[in-house]
C-alpha positions in Angstrom: 2.3 -19.4 -10.0 4.9 -16.6 -10.3 7.6 -18.6 -12.1 8.2 -15.8 -14.6 8.6 -13.1 -11.9 12.3 -13.2 -11.8 12.6 -13.1 -15.6 10.2 -10.1 -15.6 12.4 -8.2 -13.2 15.5 -8.9 -15.1 13.9 -7.8 -18.4 13.0 -4.4 -16.8 16.5 -3.8 -15.3 18.8 -5.4 -17.9 22.2 -6.0 -16.4 21.5 -4.4 -13.0 24.0 -6.1 -10.6 21.3 -7.1 -8.0 19.3 -9.1 -10.6 20.6 -12.6 -9.5 19.0 -12.3 -6.1 15.7 -11.6 -7.8 15.6 -15.1 -9.3 14.0 -16.1 -6.1 10.3 -15.4 -6.3 7.5 -14.8 -3.8 6.7 -11.8 -1.5 5.8 -10.9 2.0 5.8 -7.8 4.4 6.1 -7.7 8.1 4.0 -6.9 11.2 4.3 -4.0 13.7 4.5 -3.6 17.4 1.3 -1.8 18.3 1.4 1.8 19.5 -1.8 1.2 21.4 -1.8 0.4 25.1 -5.1 -1.3 25.7 -5.7 -5.1 25.0 -7.2 -6.2 21.7 -10.9 -6.4 21.4 -13.5 -6.9 18.6 -13.9 -3.8 16.5 -17.5 -2.6 16.5 -18.6 -1.5 13.0 -15.6 -2.8 11.1 -15.5 -5.9 9.0 -13.4 -8.7 10.4 -11.2 -11.4 9.1 -9.0 -13.8 11.2 -7.1 -17.0 11.0 -5.4 -19.2 13.6 -2.9 -17.3 15.7 0.0 -19.5 14.6 -0.6 -18.7 10.9 1.4 -15.9 9.2 -0.5 -13.1 7.6 1.0 -12.3 4.2 0.4 -8.9 2.7 1.3 -7.5 -0.7 1.4 -3.7 -1.2 1.3 -1.9 -4.6 0.4 1.6 -5.8 0.4 3.8 -8.8 -0.3 1.2 -11.5 -1.8 3.9 -13.7 -3.8 1.7 -16.1 -0.7 -0.2 -17.1 -2.5 -3.5 -17.9 0.6 -5.7 -17.8 1.0 -4.6 -14.1 -2.7 -5.4 -13.4 -2.1 -8.8 -15.0 0.9 -9.4 -12.7 -1.1 -8.3 -9.7 -4.1 -10.6 -10.5 -1.6 -13.5 -10.9 0.2 -12.7 -7.7 -2.8 -11.9 -5.4 -3.9 -15.5 -4.6 -0.6 -16.1 -2.9 -1.4 -13.4 -0.2 -3.9 -13.1 2.6 -4.2 -9.4 1.9 -3.5 -7.1 -1.0 -3.3 -3.3 -0.4 -3.5 -1.1 -3.5 -2.7 2.4 -2.3 -4.3 4.4 -5.1 -3.9 5.6 -8.7 -5.3 2.7 -10.6 -6.3 5.1 -13.4 -4.2 7.4 -15.6 -5.5 10.9 -16.5 -2.9 11.1 -19.3 -4.0 7.9 -21.0 -5.6 8.0 -24.4 -8.1 5.5 -23.1 -11.5 7.1 -22.1 -11.8 7.4 -18.4 -15.1 5.5 -18.3 -13.5 2.6 -20.2 -10.5 2.7 -17.7 -12.9 2.3 -14.8 -14.7 -0.6 -16.3 -11.5 -2.5 -17.0 -10.0 -1.7 -13.6 -13.2 -2.8 -11.9 -12.9 -6.2 -13.6 -9.4 -6.6 -12.4 -10.3 -5.5 -8.8 -13.3 -7.9 -8.8 -11.0 -10.8 -9.9 -8.5 -10.0 -7.1 -11.2 -9.6 -4.5 -12.5 -13.1 -5.4 -9.1 -14.5 -4.8 -8.1 -12.7 -1.5 -8.9 -9.8 0.7 -8.4 -6.5 -1.2 -8.1 -2.9 0.1 -8.1 0.0 -2.3 -7.9 3.8 -1.7 -8.4 6.5 -4.3 -5.6 8.6 -5.6 -5.5 11.8 -7.4 -5.6 10.0 -10.8 -8.8 8.2 -9.8 -11.0 11.2 -9.5 -13.7 10.9 -12.1 -16.6 13.1 -11.0 -17.5 16.2 -9.0 -19.5 16.3 -5.8 -22.5 18.6 -5.3 -20.0 20.9 -3.5 -17.9 21.0 -6.7 -15.0 18.9 -5.3 -13.3 16.2 -7.4 -14.2 12.7 -6.2 -13.7 9.1 -7.2 -17.3 8.2 -7.6 -16.5 4.8 -9.1 -14.5 3.8 -6.0 -17.7 4.2 -4.0 -19.2 1.3 -5.9 -16.3 -1.2 -5.2 -18.0 -2.5 -2.0 -20.4 -4.4 -4.2 -17.4 -6.3 -5.5 -16.1 -7.2 -2.1 -13.4 -4.5 -2.1 -12.7 -2.5 1.1 -12.3 1.1 -0.1 -12.6 4.8 0.7 -14.3 5.4 4.1 -14.2 1.8 5.1 -12.5 0.1 8.1 -11.6 -3.6 8.3 -10.1 -5.8 10.9 -7.6 -8.4 9.6 -6.3 -10.6 12.4 -5.2 -8.1 15.1 -4.9 -5.0 12.9 -7.5 -2.3 12.0 -7.1 -1.0 8.5 -8.6 2.4 7.8 -9.0 3.4 4.2 -9.1 7.1 3.3 -10.0 8.9 0.1 -8.0 11.4 -1.8 -9.5 14.8 -0.9 -9.8 17.8 -3.2 -11.6 20.2 -0.9 -12.9 20.8 2.6 -16.0 18.5 2.5 -14.1 15.3 1.7 -11.3 16.4 4.1 -13.8 16.9 6.9 -15.1 13.4 6.3 -11.6 12.0 6.5 -11.0 13.8 9.8 -14.3 12.5 11.1 -13.3 8.9 10.1 -10.0 9.3 11.9 -11.8 10.0 15.1 -14.4 7.3 14.6 -11.8 4.6 13.8 -9.5 5.7 16.7 -12.4 4.7 19.0 -12.6 1.3 17.2 -8.9 0.6 17.6 -9.1 -0.8 21.1 -5.6 -2.1 21.4 -5.3 -3.3 17.8 -2.5 -2.4 15.5 -3.7 0.5 13.3 -2.8 0.8 9.7 -3.8 3.7 7.5 -4.2 3.3 3.7 -3.9 6.8 2.1 -2.5 7.7 -1.2 -0.3 10.7 -0.2 2.7 10.1 2.1 3.4 12.7 4.8 5.3 15.8 3.9 9.0 16.0 4.9 9.3 12.2 5.1 11.8 10.3 2.9 8.8 8.6 1.3 7.6 12.0 -0.1 10.9 13.2 -1.4 10.9 13.8 -5.2 14.6 14.4 -5.6 14.1 18.2 -5.5 11.5 18.8 -2.8 9.0 17.1 -0.5 5.6 16.7 -2.1 3.6 14.9 0.6 0.5 15.8 2.5 1.0 18.7 4.8 -1.8 17.7 7.3 -0.7 14.1 7.6 2.2 14.6 10.1 -0.1 16.3 12.5 -2.7 13.5 12.2 0.0 10.9 12.7 1.4 12.7 15.8 -2.1 12.9 17.3 -3.3 9.3 16.6 -0.1 7.4 16.4 -1.0 4.7 13.9 1.4 1.8 13.6 1.8 2.3 9.8 0.7 4.4 6.9 0.7 2.8 3.5 0.9 5.3 0.6 2.1 5.9 -2.9 1.8 9.1 -5.1 5.5 10.2 -5.2 6.9 7.9 -7.8 10.5 8.9 -7.4 11.0 8.6 -3.6 12.6 5.2 -3.4 14.9 5.8 -6.3 16.5 9.2 -5.5 19.1 10.3 -3.0 17.6 11.2 0.4 14.3 9.4 -0.6 13.2 6.0 0.5 10.3 3.4 0.3 10.3 3.3 4.1 10.5 5.9 6.9 9.4 6.5 10.4 7.6 9.5 12.0 8.0 8.8 15.7 6.8 5.2 16.2 4.8 5.2 12.9 6.1 3.3 9.9 5.4 5.0 6.5 5.7 3.1 3.2 5.7 4.1 -0.4 6.4 1.5 -3.1 7.4 4.0 -5.7 6.7 3.7 -9.4 8.6 3.2 -12.7 7.7 2.0 -16.2 8.0 -1.7 -16.6 6.6 -4.9 -15.1 6.5 -6.2 -12.5 5.8 -3.1 -10.4 7.8 -2.0 -7.3 6.1 -3.7 -4.4 6.3 -4.4 -0.7 5.6 -7.7 1.1 5.0 -8.2 4.8 4.9 -11.5 6.8 3.5 -10.8 10.3 5.4 -13.7 11.9 8.8 -12.3 11.0 8.5 -8.5 11.5 10.4 -7.6 8.4 9.3 -5.5 5.4 10.7 -6.4 2.0 10.8 -4.0 -1.0 11.5 -5.4 -4.4 11.9 -3.2 -7.5 14.0 -2.7 -10.6 16.7 -1.4 -8.3 16.9 -4.7 -6.5 15.7 -5.4 -3.0 15.9 -3.9 0.5 14.3 -4.8 3.8 13.8 -3.3 7.3 13.1 -5.0 10.6 9.9 -3.4 12.0 10.8 -4.1 15.6 14.1 -2.3 15.3 15.2 1.4 14.8 15.4 2.5 11.1 18.8 3.3 9.7 18.9 5.2 6.4 20.0 4.9 3.7 18.7 1.4 3.7 21.4 -1.0 2.4 20.6 -3.1 -0.7 20.3 -6.8 -0.1 22.8 -9.2 -1.6 20.4 -12.1 -0.9 16.7 -12.3 -0.1 15.8 -13.0 3.5 15.6 -16.6 4.6 11.9 -16.3 5.3 11.2 -15.3 1.7 10.3 -18.4 -0.3 8.9 -18.6 -3.9 5.2 -18.8 -4.2 3.8 -22.2 -5.3 
């Protein structure tokens, strides 16, 4: 299904020395040791999806596609190979010459197609804000309609296997921020021993995943929320440069919490992360090559580039 993937990577990076290892196609990203102490239980009020305990759960993570339709084409083609796709915001592009209303119509079609093929989570980013609330705050009103298409989005919580995924909106003012804070408390009560993953467009400030090359541009409130609730992972985007600049990264840890940011560059396929829950390893693939981290081991940065893809990583059919 993804037989052209390696060619696409090579086209985007030219003679980059890591290109030969990208001939091998297919993606996955790893699971986490839970930070919660109590045993797992059914999550009241959250949608649930489970498979046999001996089956791996494969997850594909993308962000910041910014209405680049070749990237959406790639995502729609890749999605059926995964049990879960997490799109961490900024599907639209405020700088595009295409009318915002037209962008939302096209993106909705892509998201609907992906949601019919696999489980899809989408959170709003700052580029996705298309309206104003009665309080005058910018909001992504169109994202609020994605539930009709089977997409888990802003304000939702979903259980996939033994993990609770909480999806948070981009906030532009105190009203939406208070809703987010309220959801944190509500979903914390639903956790009940499950691994807890947050999907939120902005990475935490002062993490390597929020470093622009000149300064940290992350969310100033997020480190406090992470310290209080101790989620197992935060999946973000927003800061395009982080994985590609000195002192930046696609992966970091705040205490026991993993923080991910795929990064963004022009060209297809996009930078992306894959997790396979049976392995406990996160794999990042981009125009720079590939890197991976073991999620059951301490993080050492800078993360070394791979000279070969992990043995567990096999091409998609």
